[in-house]
C-alpha positions as CSV (number, residue, x, y, z in Angstrom):
1,M,16.6,-12.1,-4.3
2,I,14.5,-13.6,-1.5
3,S,14.3,-12.3,2.1
4,E,12.3,-14.5,4.3
5,N,11.8,-14.9,8.1
6,A,9.1,-15.4,10.7
7,M,7.8,-11.9,9.9
8,G,7.0,-12.7,6.3
9,S,8.9,-12.9,3.0
10,L,10.0,-10.4,0.3
11,E,11.2,-11.5,-3.1
12,T,12.5,-9.3,-6.0
13,S,13.2,-10.5,-9.5
14,I,14.4,-8.3,-12.4
15,N,13.7,-9.0,-16.0
16,N,13.7,-6.7,-19.0
17,R,14.2,-3.6,-16.8
18,V,11.1,-4.6,-14.8
19,A,11.6,-5.4,-11.1
20,T,8.8,-7.5,-9.6
21,V,8.6,-7.2,-5.8
22,T,6.4,-9.8,-4.1
23,F,5.5,-9.6,-0.4
24,S,3.9,-12.4,1.6
25,H,2.7,-13.0,5.2
26,P,0.5,-15.9,6.4
27,S,-2.0,-13.6,8.0
28,S,-3.7,-12.3,4.8
29,N,-0.5,-10.6,3.6
30,S,-0.6,-8.2,6.5
31,F,2.5,-6.2,7.5
32,P,4.5,-6.5,10.7
33,R,6.7,-3.5,11.1
34,E,9.8,-5.5,10.2
35,L,8.4,-6.5,6.8
36,L,7.3,-3.0,6.2
37,N,10.9,-1.9,6.8
38,R,12.2,-4.4,4.4
39,L,9.8,-3.3,1.7
40,T,10.6,0.3,2.3
41,A,14.3,-0.4,2.0
42,E,13.7,-2.4,-1.2
43,F,12.1,0.6,-2.9
44,S,15.1,2.7,-2.0
45,T,17.5,0.0,-3.4
46,L,15.6,-0.2,-6.7
47,D,15.5,3.5,-6.9
48,Q,19.3,3.4,-7.3
49,N,19.4,0.5,-9.7
50,P,20.2,1.7,-13.3
51,N,18.9,-1.6,-14.7
52,V,15.4,-1.0,-13.5
53,S,12.8,1.3,-15.2
54,V,9.6,0.0,-13.8
55,I,8.6,-1.7,-10.5
56,V,5.6,-4.1,-10.1
57,I,4.5,-4.5,-6.5
58,Q,2.3,-7.6,-5.7
59,S,1.5,-10.1,-3.0
60,S,1.5,-13.9,-3.0
61,G,-1.4,-16.3,-3.1
62,T,-5.0,-16.0,-4.3
63,G,-6.7,-14.5,-1.2
64,A,-6.2,-11.0,0.1
65,F,-3.9,-8.6,-1.5
66,C,-3.1,-6.9,1.8
67,A,-4.9,-6.8,5.2
68,G,-2.9,-3.7,6.3
69,A,-0.8,-3.5,9.4
70,S,-0.2,-6.4,11.8
71,F,-3.1,-6.8,14.2
72,D,-0.9,-8.5,16.8
73,E,1.5,-5.6,16.8
74,L,-1.3,-3.1,17.1
75,L,-2.6,-5.0,20.2
76,A,0.9,-4.8,21.7
77,V,1.1,-0.9,21.6
78,Q,1.4,0.4,25.2
79,D,2.4,4.0,24.9
80,E,2.4,7.0,22.4
81,V,6.0,6.4,21.4
82,A,5.4,2.8,20.5
83,G,2.1,3.9,18.8
84,T,3.8,6.5,16.7
85,H,6.5,4.1,15.7
86,F,3.9,1.5,14.7
87,F,2.0,3.8,12.4
88,S,5.1,5.4,11.0
89,G,5.8,2.2,9.2
90,F,3.3,2.9,6.4
91,A,4.3,6.6,6.4
92,N,7.9,5.6,5.6
93,L,6.7,3.1,2.9
94,I,4.5,5.6,1.2
95,N,7.2,8.2,1.2
96,A,9.7,5.6,-0.2
97,M,7.3,4.8,-3.0
98,R,6.6,8.5,-3.7
99,N,10.3,9.4,-3.7
100,C,11.3,6.4,-5.8
101,S,12.4,7.5,-9.3
102,K,10.9,4.5,-10.9
103,L,7.3,4.2,-12.0
104,I,5.4,1.7,-9.8
105,I,2.6,-0.6,-11.0
106,G,0.3,-2.2,-8.5
107,R,-0.9,-5.8,-9.1
108,V,-3.9,-6.1,-6.8
109,H,-5.4,-9.6,-7.1
110,G,-7.6,-9.6,-4.0
111,K,-9.1,-7.6,-1.2
112,A,-7.2,-4.6,0.3
113,V,-7.9,-3.2,3.8
114,G,-6.5,-0.1,5.5
115,G,-2.8,0.1,4.7
116,G,-3.3,-2.2,1.7
117,V,-5.4,0.5,0.2
118,G,-2.6,2.9,1.0
119,I,-0.1,0.8,-0.9
120,A,-2.4,0.6,-3.9
121,S,-2.9,4.3,-3.8
122,A,0.8,5.0,-3.6
123,C,1.4,3.2,-6.9
124,D,1.5,5.2,-10.1
125,Y,-0.8,2.8,-12.0
126,V,-2.9,-0.1,-10.6
127,M,-4.3,-3.2,-12.3
128,A,-6.7,-5.4,-10.3
129,T,-9.2,-8.3,-10.5
130,Q,-12.9,-8.0,-10.0
131,H,-12.3,-9.6,-6.5
132,A,-10.1,-6.7,-5.4
133,A,-12.6,-5.0,-3.1
134,I,-11.3,-2.2,-0.8
135,K,-12.2,-1.0,2.7
136,L,-11.0,1.6,5.2
137,S,-12.1,0.1,8.5
138,E,-10.0,2.2,10.9
139,L,-12.9,4.3,12.4
140,A,-14.5,1.1,13.5
141,I,-11.7,0.6,16.0
142,G,-11.5,4.2,17.2
143,I,-8.6,5.4,15.0
144,G,-8.7,6.7,11.4
145,P,-6.8,6.2,8.1
146,F,-4.7,9.4,8.9
147,V,-1.4,8.2,7.5
148,I,-2.7,6.9,4.2
149,E,-5.4,9.6,3.7
150,P,-3.2,11.9,1.6
151,T,-2.3,9.2,-0.9
152,V,-5.8,7.8,-1.0
153,T,-7.3,11.3,-1.5
154,R,-4.7,12.0,-4.2
155,K,-6.0,9.1,-6.2
156,I,-9.8,9.1,-5.6
157,G,-10.5,12.6,-4.2
158,K,-11.7,13.8,-0.8
159,T,-15.3,12.9,-1.4
160,A,-14.7,9.3,-2.2
161,M,-12.1,9.0,0.5
162,S,-14.6,10.3,3.0
163,E,-17.3,7.9,1.8
164,M,-15.0,5.0,2.4
165,T,-13.7,6.3,5.8
166,L,-17.1,7.0,7.3
167,A,-18.7,3.8,6.0
168,A,-16.0,1.9,7.8
169,Q,-17.7,-1.5,7.7
170,E,-18.6,-1.3,4.0
171,W,-16.6,-3.0,1.2
172,K,-16.3,-1.0,-2.1
173,S,-16.1,-3.1,-5.2
174,A,-13.2,-3.2,-7.7
175,E,-15.5,-1.5,-10.2
176,W,-16.2,1.3,-7.7
177,A,-12.4,1.7,-7.2
178,K,-12.0,1.9,-11.0
179,L,-14.7,4.4,-11.4
180,K,-13.1,6.6,-8.7
181,G,-9.7,6.4,-10.2
182,L,-7.8,4.0,-7.9
183,Y,-7.7,1.2,-10.4
184,A,-6.9,1.8,-14.1
185,V,-7.8,-1.7,-15.2
186,V,-10.0,-4.4,-13.7
187,C,-9.6,-8.0,-15.0
188,D,-11.9,-10.9,-14.7
189,S,-9.3,-13.4,-13.4
190,I,-5.8,-13.5,-11.9
191,E,-4.6,-15.1,-15.2
192,E,-5.9,-12.2,-17.2
193,L,-4.4,-9.8,-14.6
194,D,-0.9,-11.4,-14.9
195,L,-1.0,-11.1,-18.7
196,A,-2.1,-7.5,-18.5
197,V,0.5,-6.6,-16.0
198,S,3.2,-8.3,-18.0
199,N,2.3,-6.6,-21.2
200,F,1.9,-3.2,-19.7
201,S,5.1,-3.3,-17.6
202,N,7.2,-4.5,-20.5
203,T,5.8,-1.9,-22.8
204,L,6.4,0.9,-20.2
205,S,10.0,-0.3,-19.6
206,S,10.8,0.0,-23.3
207,Y,10.2,3.8,-23.1
208,N,12.9,6.4,-22.6
209,P,14.1,6.0,-18.9
210,Q,14.6,9.8,-18.6
211,A,11.1,10.5,-19.8
212,L,9.8,8.0,-17.3
213,L,11.7,9.7,-14.5
214,E,10.4,13.1,-15.5
215,M,6.9,11.8,-15.7
216,K,7.2,10.4,-12.2
217,K,8.2,13.8,-10.9
218,V,5.1,15.3,-12.6
219,L,2.8,12.7,-11.1
220,W,3.9,13.5,-7.6
221,E,4.2,17.3,-7.8
222,G,3.1,19.2,-4.6
223,T,3.7,16.3,-2.3
224,Q,7.2,17.3,-0.9
225,H,5.7,18.1,2.5
226,W,4.6,14.5,3.0
227,D,8.0,13.6,4.5
228,T,6.7,15.4,7.7
229,L,2.9,15.3,7.1
230,L,2.7,11.5,7.2
231,L,4.8,11.2,10.3
232,D,2.6,13.9,12.0
233,R,-0.4,11.8,11.0
234,A,1.3,8.7,12.5
235,A,1.5,10.6,15.8
236,I,-2.3,11.2,15.8
237,S,-3.0,7.5,15.3
238,G,-0.4,6.6,17.9
239,K,-2.3,8.6,20.5
240,L,-5.7,7.4,19.5
241,V,-4.8,3.7,19.6
242,L,-4.3,4.1,23.4
243,S,-7.9,5.4,23.9
244,D,-10.4,3.3,25.9
245,F,-12.6,3.1,22.9
246,T,-9.9,1.5,20.8
247,K,-8.7,-0.8,23.6
248,N,-12.3,-2.1,24.0
249,A,-12.8,-2.4,20.2
250,L,-9.5,-4.3,19.9
251,A,-10.5,-6.6,22.8
252,Q,-13.7,-7.5,21.0
253,F,-11.9,-8.1,17.7
254,K,-9.5,-10.4,19.5
255,K,-12.3,-12.4,20.9
């Protein structure tokens, strides 16, 4: 199944109980809100599919895995309501991944920034290449990674999350991400990554579906309050994006 328009494309294929979801956008696989909504809905659909045990989430191309939220839409925010709506996109996606009954494998072939790090963190198991560096750059434009912080902290701990957030201009290597627990496997090439993802996902899908479901519940214990927490965090960012600091920072980025 392929869903494609001016806001980017989303494609899902199912084979051997493994659903592979591929998102794409010409601007470094970033996410306009409409594409975020489609991906969120797709996780909800696959959650109800009895023929799926495992989901692989990936992006297209050989460049960035995900550059986060759409910069153009961020620039267009004019009030708190619009700001909260903008940032709630990733809140809804993370909650859909968290609530999905199927185990989610992240295939991260390239760099991930901001919301892209959030998507990787919301996966249950992540495999990457050595080129999959990560960065949380939000403080540099006067906001912060408030929405994705809980899922990043859940994976790498508060100390590592703080290190990334405060060093907002600094890339962390794929090996650093593996050392901190975000990545389970780091491969030398995309070809090696594809083979590793295929082998792992097919093996996982051969296990007892009920056992996989119960394991998913265990992995996400204690996160039930995220349904409201992440939306509360979106409101914080929605207010900060209207600050003079952020407006000036965005103007400089646009230049």
